[in-house]
C-alpha positions as CSV (number, residue, x, y, z in Angstrom):
1,M,19.5,-4.4,1.6
2,S,16.3,-2.3,0.8
3,H,14.7,0.1,3.6
4,A,11.9,-1.7,5.6
5,I,8.5,-0.4,5.9
6,D,6.6,-3.1,7.9
7,D,7.1,-6.3,9.4
8,I,4.6,-8.8,11.3
9,D,6.2,-8.7,14.2
10,A,5.7,-5.5,15.1
11,H,1.7,-6.4,15.3
12,I,2.3,-10.0,16.9
13,G,1.9,-8.5,20.0
14,A,-1.7,-6.5,19.4
15,A,-3.0,-9.0,16.6
16,G,-2.4,-12.2,19.1
17,S,-1.8,-14.2,16.1
18,L,0.8,-14.4,13.2
19,D,-2.1,-14.4,10.6
20,R,-3.6,-11.6,12.2
21,A,-0.4,-9.6,12.6
22,A,-0.2,-9.9,8.4
23,H,-3.6,-8.3,8.2
24,V,-2.5,-4.6,8.4
25,P,0.5,-4.8,5.6
26,G,-1.0,-7.5,3.5
27,M,-3.8,-5.3,2.8
28,Y,-2.2,-2.5,2.4
29,L,0.6,-4.4,0.0
30,A,-2.3,-5.7,-1.8
31,W,-4.5,-2.3,-2.5
32,C,-0.6,-1.5,-3.7
33,V,-0.9,-4.6,-6.4
34,N,-4.6,-3.5,-7.6
35,L,-2.9,0.4,-8.1
36,Q,0.2,-1.2,-10.2
37,L,2.2,0.4,-7.5
38,I,4.4,-2.5,-6.9
39,S,8.0,-2.6,-9.0
40,A,8.8,-4.3,-11.4
41,Q,11.4,-6.6,-9.5
42,F,8.8,-7.8,-7.2
43,D,6.3,-8.3,-9.8
44,N,8.5,-10.7,-12.0
45,A,9.3,-12.2,-8.7
46,H,5.4,-13.0,-8.0
47,E,3.9,-13.1,-11.1
48,R,1.5,-16.1,-10.1
49,E,0.7,-14.8,-6.5
50,I,-0.3,-11.4,-8.2
51,L,-2.2,-12.4,-10.5
52,R,-4.3,-14.7,-8.2
53,V,-4.4,-11.4,-5.7
54,R,-6.2,-9.6,-9.0
55,Y,-8.8,-12.5,-9.1
56,R,-9.1,-12.3,-5.5
57,E,-8.1,-15.8,-5.8
58,L,-5.5,-15.5,-2.7
59,S,-6.8,-13.2,0.5
60,P,-4.4,-10.3,0.8
61,A,-2.8,-11.6,4.3
62,A,-2.1,-15.1,2.6
63,F,-0.5,-13.5,-0.4
64,F,1.4,-10.7,1.9
65,L,3.0,-13.9,3.9
66,K,3.6,-16.0,0.7
67,A,5.1,-13.6,-1.5
68,T,7.2,-11.2,1.6
69,G,7.9,-14.0,4.4
70,G,6.2,-10.9,6.7
71,H,8.7,-8.2,5.7
72,L,7.4,-4.9,3.7
73,N,10.3,-3.1,2.2
74,A,10.9,-0.9,-0.3
75,D,12.3,-2.5,-3.1
76,M,9.1,-4.0,-3.5
77,L,7.3,-1.0,-4.6
78,S,7.8,1.6,-7.4
79,D,9.1,4.7,-7.1
80,Q,5.3,6.1,-7.0
81,G,4.8,3.4,-4.5
82,C,7.7,4.0,-1.9
83,A,6.7,8.1,-2.4
84,F,3.0,7.8,-0.9
85,T,3.9,4.9,1.3
86,A,6.6,7.4,2.6
87,H,3.7,9.7,2.7
88,Y,0.9,7.8,4.2
89,Y,1.6,4.6,5.8
90,A,2.1,5.8,9.4
91,T,-1.5,6.7,9.1
92,Y,-2.9,4.2,7.7
93,R,-1.2,2.1,10.3
94,A,-2.3,4.0,12.9
95,E,-5.8,4.4,11.5
96,H,-6.8,0.6,10.2
97,A,-4.7,-1.6,12.3
98,A,-6.4,-2.5,15.4
99,A,-9.8,-3.1,13.1
100,L,-7.8,-4.8,10.8
101,Y,-6.2,-7.2,13.5
102,S,-9.6,-8.5,14.2
103,A,-11.0,-8.2,10.6
104,K,-11.3,-11.1,8.5
105,D,-8.6,-11.7,5.8
106,D,-11.2,-11.7,2.8
107,W,-11.5,-9.2,0.1
108,D,-14.7,-7.5,2.3
109,T,-12.3,-6.5,4.6
110,Y,-9.9,-4.9,1.2
111,A,-13.2,-3.1,0.0
112,S,-13.9,-1.6,3.1
113,I,-10.3,0.1,3.4
114,A,-9.8,0.4,-0.1
115,P,-11.7,3.5,-0.6
116,A,-9.7,5.7,2.3
117,L,-6.2,4.6,0.8
118,T,-7.5,5.2,-2.5
119,K,-8.5,8.9,-1.9
120,A,-5.5,9.6,0.3
121,Y,-3.8,8.3,-2.9
122,Y,-5.3,10.4,-4.9
123,A,-4.8,13.7,-2.6
124,F,-1.2,13.0,-2.5
125,L,-1.2,13.1,-6.1
126,E,-2.8,16.3,-6.5
127,G,-0.9,17.8,-3.9
128,D,2.5,16.8,-5.9
129,A,0.9,18.3,-8.8
130,K,0.3,21.6,-7.0
131,R,4.0,21.6,-5.6
132,H,5.2,20.9,-9.1
133,R,3.0,23.8,-10.9
134,H,4.2,26.3,-8.2
135,D,8.2,25.5,-9.1
136,K,7.5,26.8,-12.1
137,H,8.0,30.5,-12.9
138,W,5.1,32.5,-13.5
139,W,5.2,32.6,-17.1
140,Q,5.8,28.8,-17.2
141,V,2.4,27.8,-15.5
142,W,-1.2,27.4,-17.6
143,R,-3.5,29.2,-16.3
144,R,-7.0,28.8,-17.4
145,P,-9.1,32.3,-18.1
146,S,-11.9,32.4,-14.9
């Protein structure tokens, strides 16, 4: 069994309905789809729905409910997607859940949170690159002249 990341059951009380409970993990999973942070298995299993998300024909929460049954699991994400999610998902949920529960399940709402997710993702990548540079010996690190 795959590691559970989020579940709509954790959101129903605050969201007030099943549909609204899917907004938080749904927006996140749609963002992962658009940044190609999903696993090959998940991509193959839900090819049609993923294409509809990329063309913005299927809303994020509707996609989440249809493709996952309300459960966001690690096996749905690529290795890079899992690493970023382990690093940032709790922060994403804390910062955006209250606003997303009352928001529409549409691409305008997605557009309001996607830049923050993308910024956090690139900061994560930069931090990861810096960590790896520091793992090398001083003579293995390429330095440009000042």
